[in-house]
Structure formats: structure tokens, C-alpha cells
C-alpha positions in Angstrom: 8.7 -9.9 -24.2 9.5 -6.2 -23.9 6.8 -3.6 -24.1 7.5 -2.7 -27.7 4.1 -1.3 -28.6 2.0 -0.2 -25.7 -1.7 -0.1 -26.4 -4.1 2.4 -24.9 -7.7 3.3 -24.6 -7.5 5.8 -27.5 -10.0 5.3 -30.3 -8.2 7.2 -33.1 -4.8 7.0 -34.6 -2.4 9.4 -36.2 1.3 9.4 -36.9 3.8 11.8 -38.4 5.9 10.7 -41.3 9.1 8.9 -40.3 12.2 11.1 -40.4 15.9 10.2 -40.3 17.5 10.8 -36.9 21.2 11.1 -36.2 22.7 7.8 -35.3 19.4 6.0 -35.4 17.7 4.5 -38.5 13.9 4.7 -38.5 11.7 1.7 -39.2 11.4 1.1 -43.0 8.2 2.3 -44.5 6.7 0.2 -47.2 6.3 1.9 -50.5 4.8 -0.3 -53.3 6.6 -0.2 -56.7 5.2 2.0 -59.3 2.7 0.2 -61.5 1.0 1.0 -64.7 -2.6 2.2 -64.5 -4.9 -0.8 -64.3 -6.9 -1.6 -67.4 -10.2 -1.6 -65.5 -11.5 -0.4 -62.1 -10.3 2.6 -60.1 -6.6 3.1 -59.4 -5.1 1.6 -56.2 -5.4 3.7 -53.1 -2.5 4.8 -50.8 -0.5 2.2 -48.9 -1.7 1.1 -45.5 -0.3 2.7 -42.4 3.0 1.0 -41.7 2.2 0.7 -38.0 -1.3 -0.7 -38.5 -1.9 -4.1 -37.0 -5.1 -6.1 -36.5 -6.7 -5.2 -33.2 -4.1 -2.5 -32.4 -4.9 1.2 -32.1 -2.2 3.8 -32.3 -2.5 6.4 -29.6 -2.7 9.9 -31.0 0.3 11.1 -29.0 2.6 8.5 -30.6 4.5 10.0 -33.5 6.5 7.0 -34.6 8.5 4.0 -33.4 12.2 3.8 -32.9 14.2 0.6 -33.0 16.1 -0.5 -29.9 18.0 -3.7 -28.9 14.9 -4.7 -26.9 12.3 -3.9 -29.6 10.5 -0.9 -31.1 9.7 1.9 -28.7 6.9 4.5 -29.2 8.2 8.0 -29.9 5.7 10.4 -28.3 4.8 14.0 -28.8 5.6 16.6 -26.1 2.9 19.0 -27.2 -0.6 18.3 -25.9 -3.3 18.0 -28.6 -6.9 19.3 -28.3 -8.0 15.7 -27.4 -5.5 15.6 -24.5 -6.8 18.9 -23.1 -10.4 17.8 -23.5 -9.5 14.7 -21.5 -7.9 16.8 -18.8 -11.1 18.8 -18.4 -13.2 15.7 -18.2 -11.0 14.2 -15.5 -11.0 17.4 -13.6 -14.8 17.0 -13.6 -14.6 13.4 -12.5 -15.6 12.0 -15.9 -13.9 8.8 -16.9 -11.4 9.2 -14.1 -11.1 5.4 -13.3 -9.9 4.6 -16.8 -7.8 7.6 -17.7 -4.5 5.8 -18.2 -1.9 4.8 -20.7 -0.2 1.4 -21.2 2.8 0.9 -18.9 6.1 0.4 -20.7 8.9 2.3 -22.3 8.4 5.4 -24.3 10.8 8.0 -25.9 10.8 11.8 -26.4 13.1 13.7 -28.7 16.0 11.7 -30.1 17.3 9.6 -27.2 20.3 7.3 -27.5 21.8 4.8 -25.1 23.1 7.7 -22.9 19.8 9.5 -22.5 18.2 9.8 -19.1 15.4 7.5 -18.0 12.5 9.3 -16.3 10.0 7.2 -14.3 6.3 8.1 -14.0 2.8 6.6 -13.4 0.4 5.4 -16.0 -2.2 7.9 -14.9 -2.6 9.9 -18.2 -2.7 13.3 -16.4 0.7 12.5 -14.8 2.0 11.2 -18.2 0.8 14.3 -20.0 2.4 16.6 -17.4 5.7 14.9 -17.8 5.9 14.8 -21.6 4.7 18.4 -21.8 7.7 19.5 -19.7 10.2 17.7 -21.9 10.2 19.9 -25.0 13.7 19.8 -26.6 14.8 17.0 -24.2 16.0 13.6 -25.3 14.9 11.0 -22.8 13.3 7.6 -22.2 10.1 7.4 -20.2 9.5 4.3 -18.1 5.8 4.2 -17.2 4.8 2.0 -14.3 1.5 0.2 -13.9 -0.1 2.2 -11.1 -3.6 1.2 -12.1 -4.3 4.7 -13.4 -3.3 6.4 -10.1 -1.0 9.5 -9.8 2.5 9.1 -8.4 1.9 10.4 -4.9 -1.2 8.4 -4.2 0.2 5.3 -6.0 3.3 5.5 -3.8 1.2 5.4 -0.7 -0.9 2.5 -2.1 2.2 0.6 -3.1 1.5 0.4 -6.9 4.3 3.0 -7.6 6.7 0.8 -5.7 9.9 -1.2 -5.7 8.5 -4.4 -7.0 6.6 -2.7 -9.9 9.7 -0.7 -10.8 12.0 -3.7 -10.9 9.4 -5.7 -12.9 9.0 -3.0 -15.5 12.8 -2.6 -15.9 13.1 -6.3 -16.7 10.0 -6.5 -18.8 11.0 -3.6 -21.1 14.6 -4.8 -21.4 15.8 -1.4 -20.3 19.3 -2.6 -19.5 19.7 -3.3 -23.3 18.4 0.1 -24.3 20.7 2.4 -22.2 24.4 2.0 -21.4 24.1 3.7 -17.9 22.3 2.4 -14.9 20.5 5.4 -13.6 16.8 6.2 -13.1 15.2 9.6 -12.3 12.1 9.2 -10.1 9.7 12.0 -9.0 10.3 12.9 -5.3 6.7 12.3 -4.5 7.2 8.6 -5.2 9.8 8.2 -2.5 7.4 6.6 0.0 6.8 3.7 -2.3 10.3 2.9 -3.6 13.4 1.6 -1.8 16.4 2.8 -3.8 18.7 0.2 -2.1 16.4 -2.7 -3.0 16.2 -1.5 -6.6 20.0 -1.3 -6.8 20.3 -4.8 -5.4 17.6 -6.3 -7.6 18.6 -4.9 -11.0 21.6 -2.7 -10.7 19.9 0.6 -11.4 20.6 3.6 -9.2 17.6 5.7 -8.2 18.1 9.5 -8.4 15.3 11.5 -6.8 14.1 14.3 -9.1 12.1 17.4 -8.3 8.5 17.5 -6.9 7.1 19.1 -10.1 7.6 18.0 -13.7 8.0 21.6 -14.7 11.3 21.8 -12.9 12.8 18.8 -14.7 14.7 20.9 -17.3 16.4 23.0 -14.6 17.1 19.8 -12.7 18.8 18.1 -15.7 20.7 21.2 -16.8 22.0 21.5 -13.2 23.6 18.1 -13.5 20.7 16.2 -11.8 20.7 18.5 -8.8 17.7 20.0 -7.0 17.7 23.3 -5.1 15.3 24.0 -2.2 12.5 25.2 -4.3 12.4 22.0 -6.3 12.0 19.9 -3.2 9.2 22.0 -1.7 5.6 20.9 -2.0 3.3 23.8 -2.7 -0.5 24.1 -2.4 -1.4 27.4 -3.9 -4.8 28.9 -4.4 -5.0 27.6 -8.0 -3.8 24.2 -7.0 -6.5 24.1 -4.3 -9.3 25.3 -6.5 -8.6 22.9 -9.3 -9.8 20.2 -7.0 -13.2 21.7 -6.6 -15.0 20.7 -9.8 -14.4 17.0 -9.3 -15.7 17.1 -5.7 -18.9 18.8 -6.8 -19.3 16.4 -9.7 -18.9 13.4 -7.5 -21.7 14.8 -5.3 -24.2 14.7 -8.2 -25.4 11.1 -7.9 -26.1 11.6 -4.1 -27.3 15.1 -4.2 -30.4 14.5 -6.3 -31.6 11.8 -3.9 -30.9 13.9 -0.9 -32.8 16.9 -2.3 -35.8 14.7 -3.2 -35.8 13.4 0.4 -35.6 16.9 1.8 -38.6 18.0 -0.4 -40.7 15.1 0.9 -39.8 15.9 4.5 -40.5 19.6 3.9 -44.1 18.7 2.8 -44.9 16.9 6.1 -47.1 19.1 8.4 -50.4 19.5 10.2 -52.3 18.4 7.0 -50.1 15.2 6.8 -48.5 16.2 3.5 -48.7 19.4 1.5 -47.3 20.0 -2.0 -47.2 23.7 -1.4 -45.2 23.3 1.8 -42.9 20.8 0.0 -42.2 23.5 -2.6 -41.9 26.5 -0.3 -40.1 24.9 2.6 -38.2 22.7 0.3 -36.6 25.7 -1.4 -35.2 26.9 1.9 -33.9 23.4 2.8 -32.3 23.1 -0.6 -30.6 26.5 -0.1 -29.2 25.3 3.2 -27.7 22.1 1.6 -26.3 24.1 -1.4 -24.8 26.6 1.1 -23.1 23.7 2.9 -21.7 22.4 -0.3 -20.4 25.9 -1.3 -18.8 26.2 2.2 -17.2 22.8 2.3 -16.2 22.4 -1.3 -15.3 26.0 -2.2 -14.6 28.1 0.8 -12.6 25.5 2.7 -10.0 24.9 -0.1 -9.9 28.6 -1.0 -9.3 29.7 2.6 -7.4 26.6 3.8 -4.2 28.3 5.1 -6.2 31.0 7.0 -8.9 28.9 8.6 -7.9 28.1 12.2 -7.8 24.5 13.5 -5.8 21.7 12.1 -8.7 19.4 11.6 -10.5 19.7 8.2 -13.8 18.9 9.9 -13.4 21.9 12.1 -12.3 24.1 9.2 -15.5 23.0 7.5 -17.5 23.7 10.6 -16.2 27.3 10.8 -16.7 27.9 7.1 -20.2 26.4 7.3 -21.1 28.5 10.4 -20.1 31.7 8.5 -22.3 30.8 5.5 -25.2 29.7 7.8 -25.1 33.1 9.5 -25.5 34.8 6.2 -28.3 32.5 5.2 -30.1 33.1 8.5 -30.1 36.8 7.8 -31.8 36.1 4.5 -34.3 33.8 6.2 -35.3 36.2 8.9 -38.4 37.6 7.3 -39.5 34.4 5.6 -43.1 33.9 7.0 -43.0 30.1 6.9 -39.8 29.8 8.9 -39.8 29.7 12.7 -36.8 30.0 15.0 -36.7 26.2 15.2 -36.7 25.9 11.4 -33.9 28.4 11.0 -31.8 26.5 13.6 -32.5 23.3 11.7 -31.3 24.8 8.4 -28.2 26.2 10.1 -27.3 22.8 11.4 -27.8 21.3 8.0 -25.4 23.8 6.4 -22.7 23.3 9.1 -22.9 19.5 9.1 -22.7 19.3 5.3 -19.8 21.7 5.1 -17.9 19.9 7.8 -18.4 16.5 6.1 -17.4 17.7 2.7 -14.4 19.6 3.9 -12.9 16.2 5.0 -12.8 15.1 1.3 -9.8 17.4 0.9 -7.7 15.5 3.5 -6.5 13.1 0.8 -5.6 15.9 -1.6 -3.3 18.1 0.5 0.1 18.0 2.0 -1.5 19.1 5.3 -2.4 15.6 6.6 -1.2 12.0 7.0 -3.1 8.7 6.4 -3.3 8.0 10.1 -4.5 11.5 10.8 -7.2 11.2 8.2 -8.5 8.0 9.7 -8.5 9.4 13.2 -10.4 12.5 12.1 -13.0 10.5 10.3 -13.6 8.2 13.3 -14.0 11.2 15.5 -16.2 13.5 13.4 -18.4 11.4 11.1 -20.6 10.2 13.9 -21.1 13.8 15.1 -21.9 15.0 11.6 -24.4 12.2 11.0 -26.0 13.0 14.4 -26.2 16.6 13.5 -28.0 15.9 10.2 -30.4 13.5 12.0 -31.3 16.1 14.7 -31.6 18.9 12.0 -34.1 16.8 9.9 -36.2 15.9 13.0 -36.2 19.6 14.0 -37.1 20.5 10.5 -40.2 18.2 10.4 -41.2 19.3 13.9 -41.0 23.0 13.1 -43.8 22.6 10.6 -46.2 21.9 13.5 -45.4 24.9 15.5 
């Protein structure tokens, strides 16, 4: 059965009144016949929503439904609502990321007919929102694949934005009955997961590779489905790098509290077995060292990525962490409770934390490959773990000297 009415995780519903569109009759809307005022009781309320069904929630971005030979297709808004933007902020902070998705299936924007283009995307809602936002004044069909809520680039690498899912979704939606042509426009970043030749053989649809960014789709379509060099180039600007920072810091939260409690306990160990005063005084400096490492690895590395020497992210993090540790050491110089051994320990903590966290960006950049990431992790994680262990031992020992 075709995907006539995709469901989603939205909890509220709204729909615009149906309007007549050229060449396409809208679904009939039930209007009860006029009745005389009842002799008792309050007057009847307004008719129910024509799209309301038991157990079904209409996503707020769905305006209406349009009939097609394969069933009714949701017509979606191109403008993002406040709720969409709030969801984007939440996902950027790592909140609800694992379930931020829409139902796979066929959607429509504008007033598409059987000759309108078919644009393919992932069911990660952020990808879905980027695409529909870029399609103002465009008539098109959107074929959304089930990528398990993963963006196009990552899903292509994992195989969920792939040939089999694309062919399955074409058949499941009855797309060949909706459009008269046999052409699909796929995002360039999905190329690693889709074989255009196999798609053609399996269902007769030709794959056309679109631009890297959804914002270039209008230019691409108006140029006769042609990309210039700028549309094929993957960028990683300062803004694109810094937008990754909040989620990295948020994901640290559940581990950071435990780590800081452990550091406080270790900071209290000394000649008197355990001292709450030492746990507080020394713990503040140890916490500052860890926070400095987080700032270096999660903020300085992405901000300065193109200018930091070395190809390895672990080494980039080491360099950024070393610079921050040097600044922190200057601030520690006159602290009465810190010996040279203690300052060396804190510097090692900062550098090790920075180097480790910098590697989190290997999966978010066009700088690396999966094999390169695995090789880097095998090489540097044991060294980082060893450095943390030595730093903690040195930190405890410094309290006795």
C-alpha cells in the first residue's frame, strides 16, 4: 500500500483550508447541511477536521493532502514554524537527536503535477527541513527514505541511504503512477550509498546528482538540472564548524559530572588521608584544567581547524591543548598549594582531554575518511588514556611533596 499518509512524532496538528489548484481537485471537505436550531441543548459545534482519523496525528508542517493515482499525498509547508526552529535548537544541543525524524514516504510542495521533479532526501527532520525550506515557489515531489533518522551523508556511509532503500521506497509509494517521467534528483552527498546503474535496472528511474547544498537547488533546477563547480564543492566554514560545538559539549554532560566528582575526591587525598579543604582548593584547579581541555578540544580545534598544523585531529587537539595549558600554568604560578609536579599534572590533563575530544570532529568534517578515523583512534586513544592515568597519579603524589 502506498505511503499515502505518513505519520510522525508530532503531538499537535494544524491544517490550512483546502484550496482549488490548477488541474488538480482537492479532497472534498465535509460540510453538514444547514439545520434548524435545536429545540433543546446547545447548538452543534463545528464539523470535525476532515483529515482526522483515530490514532493519527497530523504533522504541523502538513497543509493539506492532494490526490494522486497512488493515493493521497501530504502537501507540506516550505516555511519553518516556531516549533521547527525550536526542534532545530534542541537537536543542535543533542536533545532528542535519536528520534528527530519524519515518516518516510512521498510528500509534495507547491502545486506539483505528473511532470514535476522528484527530490530524494533522508528522514532526519533537520535534512527534511533544510530541503523544504529551500523549495519556496517550487513545485516538486519529495521522496523521503527511511535512513533511521540519520542525515544523508552519514546514512550513505552506513548504507541506509542506499540503492535498496531507494528502490523499495519508489515501489512502496507507487511513484511510477504519480509522475510521467522517470527521473530522480539525489543530493550529491548520497552518492557513496546509491548505485545509479542498479536503480535504473531495478525500477527504470534515472538518478541525477544534484548539488551538495539544498540552498543551491533553485539554481540547479533553473539551470536545467546542471551544477557548476561551486555547487559540487563541500565547504566547512567557521560557522559550519562552530555549529557542531554545542552538541559535543552537551554530550559530555553525563560523563563530566562523574569525572569532576572523581577529581574532587582525588584532590582531597594527602598527608592527612583525606581533607575536605584540599578537595575544594585543589579540586578547583583540577576542574579548571579539565574545563580548559574541553574548551581547547571542543571550541579551539573546530574554530582553528584549517590553520592548526598536522593532519591528525588528535595532534591538532594536542597543540590546542598545549597552548591553553601554557596559559593556565601562568595563572597557576603563584598558587601556594600547587607544586611544579602538580602544575605538570594539570597541564597533562588539559592536553590529554583536548586531544581526545578533538577526535570527535573526525566524523563531522570533510577532512577525513572512515579508515583514517579508525587508524587514528587505534593509535592515539591508548596514549591519551595513559597520559590521563599518569596525570592523576602525579596529581595525588604532588599532595605529599
